VOKE-944223 format. One record per residue (C-alpha): x negated, y negated, z negated; residue in three letters. Coordinates in steps of 0.2 Angstrom, whole numbers, plus 5000, padded with zeros to 4 digits. Layout:
# VOKE-944223
XYZAla...
//
This chain:
# VOKE-944223
487550344953Met488650494957Lys490050474969Ile491550584976Val492250524993Val493950604998Ile494250565016Glu494950655031Asp493850565044Asp492150635045Lys491350485055Ile492150375040Leu491350475027Ile489550475036Asp489850275037Tyr490350255020Leu488750365015Thr487550235024Asn488550085016Val488350154998Ile486650194998Arg486350015004Leu486849984986Gly486250124979Trp484850214988Ser484850354974Asp486550384974Ser487250564975Thr488850584986Ile489950724986His491250715000Ser492650825006Thr494150795019His495350895007Leu496350824992Gly496250994982Glu494351004984Lys494250844980Gly495150874963Ile493851014960Thr492350904963Phe492950764952Val493150914938Glu491550984941Glu490350834945Gln491050714933Lys490650564945Pro490450384940Asp491850334953Ile492950414966Val493450334984Ile495050414989Leu496050405006Asp497850435005Leu498050525022Gly497350695018Leu497850845028Pro498150965013Asp499150854999Ile499550664998Ser498150554992Gly499350494979Phe499650674972Glu497650674971Val497750524962Leu499050584948Lys498150754947Glu496450684942Ile497250554931Arg497950694920Ala496150744916Phe494950604920Ser494850414917Glu493450394931Val493750244941Pro494650284958Ile494550154972Val495950184985Ile495250155002Leu496750165016Ser497350095032Ala499050085023Arg499349905018Ser501249905014Ser501649824997Glu502449984992Tyr500850084996Asp499749964984Val500949954971Val501150144971Gln499250174970Gly499050044957Leu500650114947Asn499850284948Leu498150234939Gly496950184955Ala495850044949Asp495649954965Glu496649974983Tyr495549914997Ile496349905014Ile495449975030Lys494449905040Pro493349845026Phe491849725025Arg490349825019Asn489649685007Leu491249655000Glu491549854997Leu489849864988Leu490349714977Ala491949794972Arg491149954969Leu489849874957Arg491149774948Cys492249934944Ile490750024938Val489949894928Arg491649854920Lys491950044915His490250054909Asn490449904897Ile492149944892Asn491450124886Lys490150044876Glu490849874868Asp491949874853Asn493449774859Leu494549794844Thr495949654842Ile497649644835Thr499049514842Tyr500649544833Gly501249724840Pro499849734852Phe498049814848Ser496649874855Phe495349994846Gly493650034851Asp493850024870Thr494649954885Ile495950094886Arg496250114868Asp497850014868Phe499450034857Lys501149914857Tyr502149934842Ala501050084836Asn501350164852Lys499950224863Glu500150164880Ile499050224895Arg498150084904Val496750064916Thr495049974913Asp495849824924Thr497549824914Glu496649834897Gly495449684904Gln497049584908Ile497949614892Leu496349594881His495949414889Ser497949374886Leu497749434868Met496249334864Leu497149174871Ala498549204858Arg499849134868Gly498949004879Lys498949024897Val497549114905Val497249034923Ser497349134939Ile495549094942Thr494949184926Thr496049324929Leu495349344946Ser493549344939Lys494049464925Ile494749594940Ile493549574954Trp492049484946Gly492349324957Ser493849234963Glu494549344977Ser495449324993Thr496749424984Tyr497149284974Gly498749264964Ser499549394975Glu498449554969Gly498649474951Ile500449494952Lys500349684955Val499349714941Tyr500549594930Ile502149694936Tyr501149864932Arg500949804914Leu502649734913Arg503349904918Gln502249984904Lys502849854892Leu504549764895Glu506249844893Ser506649764910Asn505049724920Pro506249604931Asn506649494916Asp505049494907Pro504949444888Lys503149484883Leu502149444898Ile502649274906Leu502049154921Asn501748984919Lys502048934939Pro500448884948Gly499348894932Ala499349084925Gly500149194912Tyr500249204895Tyr500749344881Leu502149314869Ile502149394853Ser503749454846Pro503349454830Cys
//
C-alpha cells in the first residue's frame, strides 16, 4: 500500500503514520506539509490513496484537490478540522472520495481508508456495463454517460448511480446506500448521503434544486427516473 499524506502538522503526520501502519504494516508513506510538493508526490509515486488537509501553508487544499483531479483518479480523503457544510460540500464537489472531520477515531479512519481502497480496486477490475434509458456505464464505475455525454464521476458517485440504475426506478434505501458508500451503516446517515446526491444532481439536473431525475422518497431512500 502506497499512501501520500499532505498535512501541515508534523505531529499529526507522525501520528497518522503510526495509525496507518496498524492497518497496513508494509505500507509506504510519503508525506509533506506543502501542497505543491504533495501534487508532485502524487504524480511521481502514483499512490493507492491520498490523505489531504485543507489548511496548508503554500496553497489551499481545495486547489491541491483540483490539480490532482486534473491528471489522476486516485482516491482522495480530506482530513480536516473544518466542519462547515460549505467545506464538506466543496470538497466533495471538487472530487474528494471522502471527507473526515478531525479529531478522528483511529479504527474508523482505518475502516474508511480500507473501504475506499477496496472499492476503487474492485471498480477497476469489474465490468459494470449497464444501460437505463439515457444513462449508461461502460467497463468501469467512472465510465459514465448521460445522453451520450461523458460525465465525470468519482467512485462513490458512480457506485450510487450504478445502484440506482440497477433498481430501474425503484427506491434504493438509505441503509443500502450507506453500505455502498461506507461499507456499513454509518453515523453520517442520511445527511451524508444527501451531500453525494446533491453533487450528482448538480452534474445531471438542469436545476439541482428542482430535480427531475434523482428523486427522494422521504424516510425511505432515492430512485432514478429515466426520461425516455
